[in-house]
Every structure is written in structure tokens, then in C-alpha cells.
N, C-alpha and C positions, 0 to 999 in steps of 0.2 A: 483495557484494550491496547493493542499494539499496532503501530504503523511500521511496516517494513519498507524502507526507502531504498529502492534499487538503483538510484542514480549514481553514476561514477563522478558526476560533476557537482561540486559543492555550491556552485552558483547557478544551478539549473532552475528554470522557471517552475519545475515540479515542486520546488520548495515553497513557492507561493501557495500551491494547493495543499501541501502537507501542513503548512502553518495554519491555514484556514481550518482544516479538519481538526488539528490539535486544539485550537482556540474554542471551536464550537463544542467539541466533546468535553473539554474542561468546564465550559460554561454549563453544560448539561449534567455536571457532577460526576463524570466518568474519569477514572484514573487512566492516563494515557502515557505510554512509553513509545519512544521511537528507536528502531534499530536501523542504523545507517550501515548498510551492507559494505559500503566502501571503506568503512573503518575496521572491519573484521580482517583477520590475517589472510591476505590474498593467497599465499601458497597453500595454506590449509584448505581454503575453499576450493581452489583449483584441483587439489588432489582428494577432495571429499573427506578430509580428516575432521570428523565431527567430534573428536575427543579433545581438541584444543579448548582450554578453559573459556576463552572469549566466545567461541562458537557454541559450546555447551550452554553457556549463560544465555546467549541469544535464543537458542532453541528452547530453553526453559521458559523464557518470556512468552514465546509463541504458545507453548504447551499450557501455560497458566491463563492465557487470555480467553475471554469470552467471544471476542471478535478481533479479526485481523484485517487491517487495511493494507493492501499491497499497492504500493505506489511506484510507478516507473515511467521514464520517458520511453517513447517508442522509436526504435532505430530499425531500419530495414524490415518494417512490417511486423515487429515483435518487441516484446519487453526486452530489457537489457540482459546481456549475458551474465552480468553481475547478479541480477536477481535470480537467474536460472541456477547459478552456482549455489546460492543460498537455498533455493527450493530443493536442490539435489542433496543437501545434508540434512533435510528435515525427515523425521521418521515417517513411515508409510501412512499411518492413519492420524497424523497430528491434527488435521483440520476437521475430524469428526466432531459433531456437535458444536461447531463454531460458525459464526457468521463471517463471511468473507466479502470484503468490499474492494473491488479493483478501482484504482484512480490512476489513469494514464494520461500522458500528454505527448503530442506529436506535432510535427511541422505541418501536417495536412490532415483533413478529415478522411482522406483516402485510407488511412490506417486504423480507422475506428473498429473494424472487425478483428483487430489483433487481440482484443479482449476475449471475444468469443472463440476464435480459432487457435490462438496461441496460448493464452493464459488459462482460461477455464478448464481445458482438458487436463493440464498439469495439476491445477488445484484439485480437480475431481479425483485424480489419481492419489492425492494426499488425503482424501476423505471428505473434501468440501461438497456439501449438498445444499447449503443455504447461502445464497448470494444476495447481497444488497444490490440495488441498481448500480451498475457500473457508471462511472463518470469518465468520459474521455474529453479532454480539452485540446485545443490547438494553441500553438505558441502565441498567436496574436491575441488571445484572450487574457494573457498575463503580461503586464507591463513590469519590467525590472528596472529599478533605478538604483544608483549608487551615489552616496554623498559622504565624503570623509570616511570612506571604508565601511559605511553602514549600508547594507543591501536591503532594499525594500521591494515588495511585490504588491501589485494591485491587480485584483481579478475583476473582469468585467461583470456586470450585473447578472447576465444570463448564466454565466458559469457559477457564480456564487449561489444563485437560486437552485441550480441543479445539485451542487454539493450539499446545500442545506436540506433539500428534499431527500437526498440519499441518507444524510445523517439523521433526519427526523424519522425516517422509516426504520433505520437501523436501531435507533433508540427505542422505538415502540416495540420492535421485535425482541430486544434484549429484556424488556420488562415482562414479557410473557414467560411464565414458568415452562421449563422443558416438557413436563408431563402434559401440558395443555395444548401443545402444538399438534396439529394433525399431520 
């Protein structure tokens, strides 16, 4: 599995959600890799140069994955421009036969529909047809603390429960052979 982290901010509360997802998937026996889009060469992303070795490698990780978690903060009622730049360098049908799980966080519940109206149409254009339940969190559900340079995140119980339910469903779906799905 691959987690595509579209946050431009290394200290984002989104990392609390991503860390939780990584831990749970690893405990379930899944190999998990994270692509931090902010660490990819910016100029190549901006100009859609998918031939840069780092971008080719990141795209290859998405191609090989059985499931992709797309994680992003929500700014101005949509996922980040950084995530959009990465989506723009992905091949047309790359999400065919993959499970896609959106995990977004925003300052207010008012942007909850950004998953449905901003992200899912773009993912569908890349071939996504199987979506795990989306998880949208608000900033207040993630507490960020820093001590001696060590950043920690604590998720509230309700958010943890929704993330766990999504991951449980995703895990069950990945166990079903492709030929057995209707």
C-alpha cells in the first residue's frame, strides 16, 4: 500500500492521521510506503515532467500498490495544489483495479464535501472505481505537541474509530480475490 501525503507542511496535523494509518496497516501485516509529495522536485511537478527519476519512482510505487491512501489538508474547499500537481503526472488509468482511500483534514466541517466534489472526480479520471470510506477530520480532532524537537500527534477517539473502521473495511476488501468481486 502507498500513502500519498499532499501536505506542504512537515508539521501538519495531517501527519497524525498518516502516522495512525501507517501503524494500523503495518500491524495488519501490510507493507506501507509513504510518498511525501513536498519532497519531490517542485519544478518538475509544476511543469508536469514525469521523466524525473524521483517522480518516476513515486509513480512506480503507486503503480505497484494494491491500495492508495491519498492524504491532504483542505485549503479553500479543496485538497492541496501540491497533491493536484502529483495527480497530474500520474498516467491516465493508474488507479484501475486499486482501492482508493481519501483521508483529509480541514479547519472546519464545512469543507467535508471537498472529498466528493474536488477529489473523487479527479481520482475517477485516473481510473478509480473502488473507494474505501473517506475520512475527513477537523483540526480540533488532532492535538499536536512538541517537546525537545519531538512532534507528537494525538487523535480524538471518534476520529481514531472512523480511521480504524475505514482501514478494517479496506483490509477486508484487499483479501477478496479480484475475480470474486462483483
